[in-house]
C-alpha positions as CSV (number, residue, x, y, z in Angstrom):
1,X,34.5,40.5,18.8
2,X,33.5,38.0,16.2
3,X,36.1,35.4,17.8
4,X,34.6,36.0,21.3
5,X,30.9,35.5,19.9
6,X,31.9,32.2,18.2
7,X,33.4,31.0,21.5
8,X,30.1,31.9,23.3
9,X,28.1,30.0,20.7
10,X,30.3,26.8,21.1
11,X,29.9,27.0,24.9
12,X,26.1,27.3,24.6
13,X,25.9,24.4,22.2
14,X,28.1,22.3,24.5
15,X,26.0,23.0,27.5
16,X,22.8,22.2,25.8
17,X,24.3,18.8,24.4
18,X,25.7,18.0,27.9
19,X,22.2,18.7,29.5
20,X,20.0,16.9,26.8
21,X,18.2,13.9,28.1
22,X,19.4,10.5,27.0
23,X,16.5,9.8,24.7
24,X,16.8,13.0,22.7
25,X,19.1,11.7,20.1
26,X,17.0,8.5,19.2
27,X,13.9,11.0,19.1
28,X,15.6,13.1,16.5
29,X,16.5,10.0,14.5
30,X,13.0,8.8,14.6
31,X,11.8,12.1,13.3
32,X,14.1,11.9,10.4
33,X,13.2,8.4,9.6
34,X,9.4,9.4,9.6
35,X,9.9,11.6,6.7
36,X,8.6,9.7,3.8
37,X,10.1,9.6,0.2
38,X,8.3,11.5,-2.5
39,X,4.6,10.3,-2.8
40,X,4.9,7.9,-0.1
41,X,3.1,8.0,3.2
42,X,4.5,7.1,6.7
43,X,2.4,4.3,8.1
44,X,3.0,4.1,12.0
45,X,3.9,0.8,13.6
46,X,1.4,-0.8,16.1
47,X,-1.1,-3.6,16.7
48,X,-4.3,-3.8,14.9
49,X,-6.9,-6.6,14.4
50,X,-6.5,-8.4,11.0
51,X,-9.0,-10.4,9.1
52,X,-12.7,-11.0,9.7
53,X,-15.1,-13.9,10.7
54,X,-15.8,-15.1,7.2
55,X,-14.2,-17.5,4.7
56,X,-10.4,-17.1,4.3
57,X,-10.3,-14.0,6.2
58,X,-10.9,-15.8,9.5
59,X,-9.9,-15.9,12.2
60,X,-9.7,-12.3,13.4
61,X,-6.2,-12.0,15.0
62,X,-4.0,-9.4,16.4
63,X,-1.0,-8.4,14.5
64,X,1.9,-6.0,15.1
65,X,3.4,-4.4,12.1
66,X,6.7,-2.2,12.2
67,X,6.6,1.4,10.8
68,X,7.0,1.4,7.0
69,X,6.4,3.7,4.1
70,X,3.6,3.1,1.5
71,X,3.0,4.7,-1.9
72,X,0.4,7.2,-1.8
73,X,-1.0,6.2,-5.1
74,X,-1.1,3.0,-7.1
75,X,1.7,2.8,-9.6
76,X,0.8,4.7,-12.8
77,X,1.2,4.0,-16.5
78,X,3.7,7.0,-16.6
79,X,5.9,5.5,-13.7
80,X,5.8,2.1,-15.3
81,X,6.7,3.4,-18.7
82,X,9.9,5.0,-17.1
83,X,10.7,1.5,-15.7
84,X,10.2,0.0,-19.1
85,X,12.4,2.5,-20.8
86,X,15.2,2.2,-18.3
87,X,15.2,-1.5,-18.2
88,X,13.9,-2.9,-21.3
89,X,11.3,-4.7,-19.3
90,X,8.4,-6.0,-21.6
91,X,5.2,-3.9,-21.8
92,X,2.3,-5.5,-20.1
93,X,-0.9,-6.4,-22.1
94,X,-3.4,-3.5,-22.4
95,X,-0.6,-0.9,-22.4
96,X,-1.7,0.4,-25.7
97,X,-5.4,0.1,-24.7
98,X,-7.0,3.7,-25.0
99,X,-9.4,2.9,-22.2
100,X,-6.7,2.0,-19.7
101,X,-3.4,3.5,-20.8
102,X,-3.6,7.3,-19.8
103,X,-0.6,8.4,-17.9
104,X,-2.2,9.0,-14.6
105,X,-4.4,5.8,-14.7
106,X,-3.0,2.8,-12.6
107,X,-1.0,0.3,-14.7
108,X,-2.8,-2.9,-15.3
109,X,-1.9,-6.2,-16.9
110,X,1.0,-6.7,-14.6
111,X,1.8,-10.0,-13.0
112,X,3.4,-10.6,-9.6
113,X,6.6,-10.9,-11.2
114,X,6.4,-7.6,-13.1
115,X,5.3,-5.6,-10.0
116,X,8.1,-7.2,-7.9
117,X,10.5,-6.3,-10.8
118,X,9.3,-2.7,-10.7
119,X,9.5,-2.3,-7.0
120,X,13.1,-3.6,-6.9
121,X,14.1,-1.2,-9.6
122,X,12.4,1.9,-7.7
123,X,14.3,0.8,-4.7
124,X,11.2,-0.4,-3.0
125,X,9.3,-3.8,-2.4
126,X,5.7,-5.1,-2.5
127,X,3.9,-4.6,0.8
128,X,3.2,-7.7,3.0
129,X,-0.5,-8.6,3.3
130,X,-0.4,-7.5,6.9
131,X,1.1,-4.3,6.0
132,X,-1.3,-3.8,3.1
133,X,-4.3,-4.1,5.5
134,X,-2.8,-2.0,8.3
135,X,-2.5,0.7,5.7
136,X,-5.9,0.3,4.2
137,X,-7.5,0.6,7.7
138,X,-6.0,3.9,8.1
139,X,-6.2,3.6,11.8
140,X,-9.9,3.0,11.9
141,X,-10.7,0.1,14.4
142,X,-13.2,-2.6,13.4
143,X,-14.5,-1.0,10.2
144,X,-15.1,-3.0,7.1
145,X,-13.9,-0.4,4.5
146,X,-11.2,2.3,4.5
147,X,-13.9,4.8,5.4
148,X,-16.5,3.1,7.5
149,X,-18.9,0.2,7.6
150,X,-20.9,0.7,4.5
151,X,-19.9,0.6,0.7
152,X,-20.1,4.2,-0.9
153,X,-19.8,4.5,-4.6
154,X,-18.5,8.1,-4.4
155,X,-15.6,6.8,-2.1
156,X,-14.0,4.4,-4.8
157,X,-14.0,3.0,-8.2
158,X,-16.0,-0.1,-8.3
159,X,-19.1,-1.5,-10.2
160,X,-22.1,-1.3,-7.8
161,X,-25.0,-3.3,-9.1
162,X,-23.1,-4.0,-12.2
163,X,-23.0,-0.5,-13.3
164,X,-19.5,0.5,-14.3
165,X,-20.3,4.1,-14.5
166,X,-22.1,4.6,-11.3
167,X,-18.9,6.1,-9.8
168,X,-18.2,8.1,-12.8
169,X,-15.6,5.9,-14.4
170,X,-16.3,3.0,-16.7
171,X,-12.7,1.6,-16.4
172,X,-9.8,2.4,-14.2
173,X,-9.9,6.1,-12.7
174,X,-6.8,8.3,-12.7
175,X,-5.2,7.7,-9.3
176,X,-6.2,9.9,-6.5
177,X,-9.6,10.9,-7.8
178,X,-11.5,9.5,-4.8
179,X,-11.0,10.7,-1.0
180,X,-8.0,9.3,0.7
181,X,-8.3,7.2,3.9
182,X,-7.1,8.6,7.3
183,X,-3.4,7.9,6.5
184,X,-3.6,9.7,3.2
185,X,-3.6,6.8,0.9
186,X,-5.8,6.8,-2.1
187,X,-7.6,3.9,-3.9
188,X,-7.1,1.4,-1.2
189,X,-10.5,0.0,-2.1
190,X,-11.4,-0.4,-5.9
191,X,-9.8,0.8,-9.1
192,X,-7.2,-2.3,-9.3
193,X,-6.4,-5.2,-7.2
194,X,-3.0,-4.8,-5.6
195,X,-0.4,-7.5,-5.5
196,X,1.1,-8.3,-2.1
197,X,4.4,-10.2,-1.5
198,X,2.7,-13.1,0.3
199,X,2.0,-16.5,-0.8
200,X,-1.5,-17.4,-0.3
201,X,-2.8,-19.9,2.2
202,X,-6.5,-20.0,3.3
203,X,-5.6,-21.4,6.6
204,X,-2.5,-19.2,7.3
205,X,-4.4,-16.9,9.8
206,X,-4.7,-19.8,12.2
207,X,-0.9,-20.1,12.5
208,X,0.2,-16.5,11.8
209,X,2.8,-15.0,14.0
210,X,1.8,-11.9,16.0
211,X,4.9,-9.7,14.9
212,X,5.4,-8.9,11.1
213,X,3.8,-11.9,9.6
214,X,5.3,-12.6,6.0
215,X,2.9,-15.3,4.8
216,X,3.6,-18.8,4.1
217,X,7.1,-19.9,3.2
218,X,6.0,-21.3,-0.1
219,X,2.8,-21.7,-2.3
220,X,1.4,-21.6,-5.8
221,X,-0.6,-18.4,-5.7
222,X,0.0,-15.0,-4.3
223,X,-2.2,-12.5,-2.5
224,X,-4.0,-9.5,-4.1
225,X,-5.9,-6.8,-2.1
226,X,-8.4,-4.1,-2.5
227,X,-10.9,-5.0,-5.1
228,X,-11.2,-3.4,-8.6
229,X,-13.0,-1.2,-11.1
230,X,-15.0,-4.3,-12.1
231,X,-16.0,-5.7,-8.6
232,X,-19.7,-5.9,-8.5
233,X,-19.9,-7.3,-4.9
234,X,-18.7,-4.7,-2.4
235,X,-17.3,-7.4,-0.2
236,X,-14.3,-7.3,-2.4
237,X,-13.5,-3.8,-1.3
238,X,-13.3,-4.6,2.4
239,X,-10.0,-4.0,4.2
240,X,-9.9,-7.8,4.9
241,X,-10.9,-9.2,1.6
242,X,-8.2,-11.5,-0.1
243,X,-7.8,-12.7,-3.5
244,X,-5.5,-15.6,-4.6
245,X,-3.9,-15.6,-8.2
246,X,-1.1,-17.4,-9.9
247,X,1.8,-15.0,-9.9
248,X,2.2,-15.0,-13.8
249,X,-1.3,-13.9,-14.5
250,X,-1.8,-10.5,-16.2
251,X,-5.3,-8.8,-16.6
252,X,-7.1,-5.6,-16.7
253,X,-8.0,-5.8,-13.0
254,X,-4.7,-6.1,-11.4
255,X,-2.1,-3.5,-10.6
256,X,0.1,-2.7,-7.4
257,X,1.6,-0.1,-5.1
258,X,4.9,-0.3,-3.4
259,X,6.2,-0.2,0.3
260,X,9.6,0.7,1.6
261,X,11.3,-0.1,5.0
262,X,12.5,3.0,6.8
């Protein structure tokens, strides 16, 4: 009886397999691919309008970004400590600063090179500038900030009107203390500026390719995005805001999060 039952099951599975549409297998593979690693979020591929009409954020231009994973949170002191202990990488400045070194606060004082080294160790990479902006927008079209068109102190950690405590935090906030955007990403505005992998060029948007732009081939500075806990002007919190910095600079306002290709 058991043998006959097994034969029936095999016949049923074979029949289902033969009758399945041609695109079923790729769809299954896609669903498996979409499952993000721990504490990462799947960012769907697609077109979006990148940039704004001001300064080095112009011109607005259409960009396609392939699907990717993005860290849900900025890399924390706890995570960075594990990296240091595993590799012997030097501690960043401020790592012993009691205002900035809680385990769930974002690591700061990291250079571009530090961030890239951590990402490689973690089996990830830094996001491109286009990926970062795609992720920050959270699927919202034409909005200035990850939540809408107006700066809101209760939505992120920054310093409105020079008051560092208006949002409840004088320095960096523990990651994830403010509402996420529509993709489930936290602190995409404020807390710390985040390193991207691109070289910086104020004119790059004028010649940027449409599909998966990687930034200039060379340069002296790298791009950071998102604003920080010390940003007084909310323009730095915009999804399109760009900051250039020499890649070896380490300061209290600069951190990062990682991306990963599925």
